[in-house]
N, C-alpha and C positions, 0 to 999 in steps of 0.2 A: 321699622323694626330692624331691618338690615343695617341701617346706619348706627343704631344703638349698639348692636353686636360688634360692629367694626370699631366703634369708639371704645367699648369695653376691652376688646382685644388689644387695642393700641395702648390703653392705660396699663393693662396687665404687663405687656411687653416692656414698657418703660419702667414699671415698678420693679420687675424682676431684674432688669438690666442694671438699675441703679442700686439694687440691694443684693447683688449676686454674692459679694463677699460675706455680707451679714448672714445670709441663709446658708452659705457654704460652711461657715464655722459651726452653726447649730447642727447641721447634718453631720459634720465631722465629729462633734462631741457625742452625738447620739450613737453613731456607728462605733466609736471607740468604747463607749460604755457597754454596748451590746456585745462586742467582741470579748472584752475582758470579763463580762458576766458569764458568758459561755465557757471561757477558758478556766474561770475560777469556780464553775459549777454553782453559780448563784450568790457567791460570797460578795462579789463586787457591789451589787446594788442592795445589799442588806442595809437596814437603817443605821446600824452601828458603823459600818464601813463608810457609808456616804457622809455621815456626820464627821467622821475622822478625815474624810477627803476635804470637806469644807474647812476644817481646822488647818489642814496642811496647805490649803489654798490661801488662807488669810494673809500671811506676810508677803507672799508673792503678788497677790491681788492688789495690795496697797502700793507696792512698788510699781506694778503695771499701770496703775492709774496715773502716777507721775511720769512714768517712762513714755506713755503714749503721747503726752503733751510735748515732751522733749522731742520725740520723733516727728510729730506734726510740724514742729518748727524747723525740721530739717537737720536736727542734731542727734547725738547719741550720748548716753551717760554710762561709762564703764565702771564707775566708782561705787554704785549703790550697794553692792554686797559688802565692801569694806567699810562704808559709812554705817550701814546697818550693824555690822559687828562692833565697830568703834562706839557707837551710841548705846548699843546694848551693854557694852562693858562699862560705859559711863553710868548707866542706870544701876548696874550691879554694885559699882563702887559707892555710889550715893546712898543706896539702901543697905547693902550688906555690910560695908565697911564704915560708913558714916552714920548709919541709923536713921536716915531721912524717911518720913512717911511716904506712902505710895503717890499721892497727888503731887507734892512738890518734886518728887523724883521724876515723874512723867513730864511735868512742865519744864523743868531744867533740861531734861534730855531732848525734848522737842526744840527748845531754844538753841541747844548746841547744834542740832541738825539744821536749823534755820541759818545759823552762822556759817556752817560749812557750805550750805547752798549759796549763800550770799558771796562767800569767798570764791567759789567756782564761777558763779554768775558774773562777778566783777571781771575776771580774766577773760571770760568768753565774750561778754557783751561790750565791755568798755575798753578792753585791750586787744580784742580781735584775735585772740589765740583760739585755734580750732578746738571745739568741745572734745573731740577725740583725744587730743593731747592733754588738755587740762584734766579730764576725768581719768585718763590713764595714769597721769602723775598722781592724782588723788587716790586712785586705787592702791598704788604702791605706798603712798604716804600713810594712809589710814590703816592699811594692813600692818605696816610696821608699828604704827602708834598703838594699835590694839594689843599687839604682842608685848609692847613695852609697858603699857599701863597695867596689864594683867600678869606681867612677869611670866608669860607662857603658861599660866595656870587657870583652871576653871574657877569662877567666883560664884558662890551661891550658898544656900538657897535664898530666894526672895521671901518677903512676907506673903502670907496667904492672900491678902487683898490684891497684891501685884500678880501673883500666880493665877488668880481667877480671870485675868484678862484673856488668857488662852485656855483655861480649863473650867471656867464657870459657865453656868447656864441660867436662863431666865427661870425664876420661881414660877410654879404653877398656881392657878387660882382655884382648881378643883382636883380632887383625887379620883380620877377615872383610870382604872387599871389599863396600862398599856398605851395610854394616849395623853399627850401633853396638851391640855385644853387651851391654855393661853396662846400657844403657838398656832393652833388651828384658827382661833379667833383673829389673830394677827394676819394670817394668810387670807382669810375672808375679807378683812378690811383692805388689805393690799390689792386684792382683785377688784373690789368696788372702786378704789381710788384709780386703778389703772383704766378701768372701763370708762369712768367719768372723764379722765384726762383725754382719752382717745376720742370720745364723742365731742368733747370741746374742741380738740384740734381739728377734727373733721369738719365741724361747723365753721370754724375760722377759714379753712381752706375753701370751702364751698362759697362763703361770703366774698372771698377775694377772687373767685373764679379759677382757682387752681385745680389741677387734676386730682381726683380722689379715686380710691378703689371702688369697684362695684359693690353694692350693698352685701351681696352674698359672700364676697371675698373679705370684706371688712368684718362681718359677723364671724366668719370662719377664723380670721386672724385673732379676734378677741377671744373666741372659744379656745383656740390652741394655746395662746399665751396664758390665759387663765388656768388652763389645765397644767401647764408647766409650772406656774407659780404654786399651785396647790400640791403638785407632786414634790416640789422642792421643800415646801413646808412640812408635808407629811413624812418625808424622809428623816426629818429631825424630830417631829412630834412623836413618832413611834419609838424613839430612843430616849433621849433626856430632855428634848426641847431645843430651843434656839440658843446656840452658844453666844457668849458676849463677843467673840471674835467676828461672827457673822454680822452682828448688829453694827460693829465698828465699820466693817467693810461696806455694808449697805449705806450707812451715813456718809462715808467718804464718797461712794459712787453717786449718791444723791446730790451732795454738795458740788462735786466737780462736774456732774452733768448739767447742773444749773449754771455754773460758771461758764462752761464752754458753749452753752446754747442760748443763754439769756443775758449775758453781760458783755460790755464792750471789750474787756480783756480777752474773753473767749473768742470773739470775732477777730481780734487782732492776732491771736495765736495762729488761727487758720490762715489769715491773710498773709502773714509772714512766711508760713510754710508753703503757701501756694505760689507767691511771687514776691520776693523780698523787696525788689526795686519798686514795684508798683505799690506795695504797702507803704514804703517810705514816701513816695510821691503823693500818696493820699493823706499824709499827715500823721501816720502811725509812728509812735516812738518805739522803734524796733529794739533799741538797746534796753530800754526800761522793761519791755515785755519779756525779752530773753532773760534778763536779770530776775524777773518775777518767777518765770517758769523754773529756773534752776534753784531758786530759793524754795519754791514749793516742793521740788524734788528732794531737797535736803530734809525738809520737814517730814515728808512721807517715808524717806529712807530711815529716819530715826524712829518713826512710828512702827515701821516694819521690824526694826531692831528690838523695840519694846515687846511686840507681839511674839517674836521668835524667842527672845530670852524668857518671856513668861511661859511659853510652851515647854521649854527645856528646864525651866526653874533654875536657870544659871546662865552665866555669860562665859563663852569660850573663845579663846584666840583663833580658833578655826571656824567660828561661826561666819555665816554669810558667803561661804564658798560657792561660787557659780550662781549666786542670786541674780546677778546681772544677766546671765544667759537666759534664765527662766523669765525674767521681766521683759527682756527684749523680744524673746520668742513669743510670749503672751501677747505683746502689742502687735506684732506682725501677723500672728495667727488670727487675732481679733479684728483685722482689717486695716491696720495702719499701713501707709505706703512708704516704701524705702526712699522715695523721692520727696517726702514731706507733703504737708497740706491736707492729708487724709488720715482719718482715724477717729475712734470714739471711745469714751470711757467704758460704756457697757460692753463694747467689743473687746476691750482689753481684759475685762473680767471673764468673759467667755473664753478668751485665749488662755487666761490663767487656769481656768477649770480644765481646759484641754491638757495643758502641761501637767497639772496636778493629777489628772486621771491617768495619764501615761505613767507618771512616777508611781502612783499608788498601785495601778494594775500590774506593772512589772515587779514591784516589790512583793505583791501577793503571790506572784508566780515564781518568786525566788530567782528571778532572772539575773544572770551575771552582770556585774556593774559595767563591764566593757560594752555589752550590748545595749545597756540603758543609755550610755553616752552616744553611741552610734545612732540609735533610733531618734533621740532628741535632736541630734544634729541634722538628721535627714528631715525631720518634721519642720525645723526652721528653714531649711533650704527650700522645701516644697512650698511653704507659706509665701516666701519672697518670690519664688518663681510664679506662683499663682497670681500674686499682685501684679507683676510685670506683664504677664500674658493677658490678664483681663484689661489692663490699661491700654495695651496695644490694640486689642480688639475694639475698644471704644473709639480709638483714634481712626 
């Protein structure tokens, strides 16, 4: 009995030590929401405001997914805000001025983003120019390009089908007053899928003799995460239902989580960030992997530009300002390491929610813009400090 207790304590210590950043960001998000809800006298966690919060998070969350992979490889991308603005302007020109339907407009815009990512990836991966320099140059180039192609003017409005990317919601299957039934059903299915995957993963770990959480902790974790999923769904179901933007973000997160965890390219990305020389010696094509990562970043930046333009129902030469700050901060807050090799897609999304919550809460309080910049800067600094301090303790 004593040995079992000691074993359980040992497993718990290892579990919390390995996931300290992950749980730290969840706690931070919870504390931020509680503080802002108190300060706004309940407005912050109203269904309407939380849905708006998710919509505000959408374009930054998409950027954060790509940015975390860039950071994992040990690089940085300063151009994403300018690229998002440029591709958003391309979408506006294609639809508003040239009359293209929504689907071709989206496809062409994403293709332009891929070309931009390839162009940057070529200089970084195959010509050895530091990503900081390449993306800084691109930030200036595409900021100038968006001003040039828009002539410094706002272009809009888009067609209704394009605008719905950021303003549309899933249709309901039943008319129950005050509750979006389809959203609730989706939440239940999501919880069932999550529990199934967790049990499957636990069985696999047991079969291979790996450490697993004690049963009471495992069940507690399932209950807690399931409650969070249902609260997330109810916050939308009590308003208008699940927005299309949230669906896009969930699909992107699912796709990139699969890529990073289940595919060779995902393992190569982490190997390069962990130890570039060792990755090369093991046969990994580091140049091709870096090229792919920056191409992916270009596509996601263009998708972010599409979502943001759809939200504003127009493209503006000033769009994308400081998007790179929020994306980088979201990645670090979500657990990415400044030294590379560490980070997760889900963590980046939580980081994006933290940044969006801070923005949303300060806006509800009508806080002076100068204080907003100061607070966001301090949050980024604290996140990186926390990363360094926890890594030093592990050593």
